[in-house]
C-alpha positions in Angstrom: 24.0 -3.5 8.6 26.1 -4.1 11.6 27.4 -7.7 11.3 30.4 -10.0 11.5 32.4 -9.4 8.6 30.4 -6.3 7.6 32.2 -3.8 4.7 31.7 -6.1 1.5 29.7 -4.5 -1.0 26.2 -6.8 -1.1 23.2 -4.8 -0.7 20.1 -5.9 1.2 18.9 -7.7 -2.3 22.0 -9.8 -2.7 21.8 -10.7 1.1 18.8 -12.2 1.1 18.9 -13.8 -2.3 20.6 -17.5 -2.3 21.3 -17.3 -5.8 23.4 -19.9 -7.1 26.9 -18.3 -8.5 26.8 -20.2 -11.7 23.3 -18.9 -12.9 23.7 -16.5 -15.4 20.3 -16.4 -16.9 19.2 -13.4 -15.6 20.4 -9.2 -14.2 18.8 -7.1 -11.6 18.5 -3.5 -12.1 18.4 -1.9 -8.9 17.0 1.8 -7.5 15.9 3.3 -4.2 12.8 5.4 -4.3 12.0 9.1 -4.2 13.0 10.8 -0.7 9.6 11.2 0.5 8.8 8.0 -0.1 11.7 7.0 2.1 8.7 6.1 5.5 6.9 3.7 2.6 9.2 2.0 0.5 12.4 0.4 0.7 13.6 0.1 -2.9 12.7 -1.4 -6.5 14.2 -4.2 -8.0 14.2 -5.3 -11.6 15.1 -8.5 -13.1 15.4 -9.2 -16.7 16.1 -12.9 -17.7 16.2 -15.3 -20.5 16.4 -18.7 -19.5 17.0 -21.7 -22.3 14.1 -24.0 -23.9 13.3 -26.6 -21.7 15.7 -25.0 -18.7 14.7 -23.9 -15.2 16.3 -21.1 -12.8 15.0 -21.6 -9.4 15.1 -18.3 -7.4 15.5 -18.7 -3.7 14.8 -15.8 -1.2 14.9 -15.3 2.3 12.5 -12.7 2.7 12.7 -9.2 4.6 10.2 -8.4 6.9 8.4 -6.9 4.5 5.4 -6.8 1.9 6.2 -6.7 -1.9 4.3 -5.0 -5.0 5.5 -6.8 -8.0 4.2 -6.4 -11.4 5.4 -8.8 -14.7 4.2 -9.5 -18.6 2.0 -12.5 -16.5 0.8 -11.1 -13.3 0.9 -8.6 -11.2 0.8 -9.1 -7.4 1.0 -7.8 -4.2 2.9 -10.3 -1.4 3.0 -11.0 2.3 6.0 -11.7 4.0 7.3 -15.6 3.4 8.7 -17.1 6.7 9.9 -19.7 4.9 12.1 -19.5 1.7 10.7 -17.9 -1.3 11.1 -19.9 -4.6 10.3 -18.3 -7.9 11.4 -20.7 -11.0 12.5 -18.3 -14.2 11.3 -20.1 -18.2 11.7 -18.6 -21.1 12.6 -14.8 -21.4 10.7 -12.2 -18.8 11.3 -9.4 -16.6 9.2 -7.9 -13.3 8.9 -4.6 -11.7 9.3 -5.5 -8.0 9.0 -2.9 -4.9 10.1 -3.8 -1.3 7.7 -1.6 1.4 8.7 -0.7 4.7 7.4 -2.8 7.4 4.9 0.2 7.8 3.5 0.0 4.4 1.5 -3.5 4.1 -1.4 -2.1 6.3 -1.5 1.4 5.0 -2.2 -0.5 1.6 -4.6 -3.2 2.3 -6.3 -1.7 5.6 -5.7 -4.8 7.0 -3.4 -6.5 9.7 -0.2 -7.8 7.6 -0.9 -11.2 9.1 -3.8 -11.9 6.7 -1.0 -12.3 4.1 1.6 -13.9 5.5 2.9 -16.7 2.9 0.1 -15.9 0.1 0.2 -13.3 -2.3 -3.2 -11.4 -3.6 -3.9 -10.0 -7.5 -2.5 -6.2 -7.5 -6.0 -5.3 -8.2 -7.6 -6.3 -4.4 -5.2 -3.6 -2.8 -6.0 -0.2 -2.6 -5.8 1.4 -6.1 -2.6 -0.1 -7.3 -4.3 -2.1 -9.7 -4.5 0.7 -12.4 -0.6 0.0 -12.6 -0.5 -3.6 -14.4 -1.2 -2.4 -17.6 0.4 0.8 -17.9 3.7 -0.6 -16.7 3.8 -3.5 -19.1 2.6 -1.2 -21.8 6.3 0.8 -20.8 8.2 -2.3 -20.2 7.0 -4.7 -23.2 9.4 -3.4 -26.0 12.1 -3.2 -24.3 12.3 -3.8 -20.1 16.2 -3.7 -20.1 16.0 -0.1 -21.4 17.0 2.3 -18.1 14.5 4.9 -19.3 11.5 2.1 -19.3 12.8 1.0 -16.1 12.9 4.7 -14.6 9.1 5.5 -15.9 7.9 2.4 -14.4 9.3 3.1 -10.9 7.8 6.7 -11.3 4.4 5.1 -11.9 4.9 3.1 -8.6 5.8 6.0 -6.7 2.7 8.2 -7.9 0.5 5.5 -6.9 2.1 5.2 -3.6 2.1 9.2 -2.7 -1.5 8.9 -1.6 -0.8 6.3 1.1 1.4 9.2 2.9 2.1 10.5 5.1 3.1 7.2 7.2 0.8 7.1 11.2 2.6 6.7 14.0 2.5 3.1 14.7 4.0 2.7 11.6 7.2 4.8 11.8 7.5 2.9 14.9 7.5 -0.5 13.3 9.8 0.5 10.8 12.4 1.7 13.6 12.0 -1.6 15.6 12.5 -3.9 12.2 15.8 -1.5 11.4 17.1 -2.0 15.2 16.9 -5.8 14.8 18.4 -6.0 11.9 20.9 -3.4 12.0 22.2 -4.4 15.1 23.7 -7.9 15.2 24.0 -7.5 19.5 20.2 -7.5 19.9 19.8 -11.8 20.2 16.8 -11.4 22.4 12.9 -9.9 22.3 13.4 -8.4 25.7 16.5 -6.5 24.3 13.8 -5.1 22.0 11.3 -4.7 24.2 13.8 -2.3 26.2 14.8 -0.4 23.2 11.7 0.9 23.0 9.7 0.5 26.1 7.2 -2.1 25.2 5.9 -4.9 27.0 6.5 -8.1 25.1 3.0 -8.9 24.6 2.5 -5.1 23.2 5.5 -6.1 21.0 3.9 -9.2 20.1 0.6 -7.6 19.1 2.0 -5.0 17.0 4.5 -7.4 14.8 1.9 -9.7 14.1 -0.8 -6.7 13.3 1.8 -4.7 11.0 4.5 -7.3 10.2 2.4 -10.4 10.4 5.2 -12.4 12.2 6.6 -12.4 15.2 9.5 -10.3 17.0 11.4 -13.9 17.6 11.5 -14.4 13.8 12.8 -11.1 13.1 15.6 -12.1 15.0 15.7 -15.6 13.5 15.6 -14.0 9.9 18.3 -11.4 10.5 20.7 -14.1 11.6 20.3 -16.0 8.5 20.9 -12.8 6.8 23.8 -12.3 8.2 24.8 -16.2 8.1 23.8 -16.3 4.1 26.6 -13.1 3.5 29.5 -14.6 5.6 28.9 -17.8 3.7 29.6 -16.4 0.2 33.4 -16.0 1.5 32.7 -20.1 0.6 35.9 -21.0 3.1 34.5 -20.4 6.2 34.9 -21.4 10.3 31.3 -22.2 10.5 32.0 -22.9 14.4 33.2 -19.4 14.7 30.6 -18.1 12.4 27.7 -20.0 14.9 29.5 -18.1 17.9 29.4 -14.9 15.9 25.7 -14.9 15.4 25.1 -15.8 18.6 24.2 -19.6 18.2 24.8 -22.0 21.6 27.3 -24.1 19.1 27.2 -25.3 15.3 24.8 -27.9 15.2 22.1 -24.7 16.4 23.0 -23.0 13.2 22.6 -25.8 10.7 19.5 -26.5 12.5 18.1 -23.2 11.3 19.5 -22.8 8.1 18.4 -26.2 7.1 14.9 -26.1 8.3 14.3 -22.9 6.1 16.6 -23.8 3.3 16.7 -27.5 3.0 20.5 -27.6 3.0 23.0 -27.3 5.4 25.9 -24.2 5.7 28.5 -26.1 4.7 26.7 -27.1 0.9 25.7 -23.1 0.6 29.3 -21.9 1.0 30.7 -25.0 -1.1 28.8 -23.3 -3.8 31.6 -19.8 -3.6 34.5 -21.9 -3.1 
């Protein structure tokens, strides 16, 4: 992502995950997808956790504009995009195999406008033929979810289930490109810039993103800003007024308002955790 302060080694999952630096209750294995699936899926993440008796470990995520497939020992779900803050509370011992899809994938897998899944999830049995993954992944991961070989085999099962949905359609490739442009270019601060870059009217762009992402083009830009803010705030000592300016906000108050509306806290409070 091209942004002020770029160059750190944080990946997409770390940038979006508002993890408390004191939380050592889990680890996350990460892996890319096979080359032939890159238009359909972004990456795997496989968390394994061990939370003490009577304790909880809330996980808060600023989700990307993509749907998710998640299989755990307790549930198997297809998630639409969460427009606000996605929160999952870990308890006891557990694991999950998660796949971050590409923007194009939601409609291809469900056959429906992705707006129908915004801020909600459904059982994986309801999505294409992905329900067959649940039992097979649990059988592989159950004995030792930290085993890299088990994780590799589980990823392979998911990839095999996705391949029948290739190739990605032209509209899907277009929405992938639009999201990649917004996420990767910090100079894009207005919806009109996206329209001009892809020769689309604002009405056409609105319809496209609602159908394929379930959200608006303006949301894409706001979410990109929050991801950039989260990245910078992890440095602990940060000039909030300067950060607001770098991200294209009118002033620090506007940054604080956007951050608080989604996360329920202030940028300063989040940054303080990392000092």
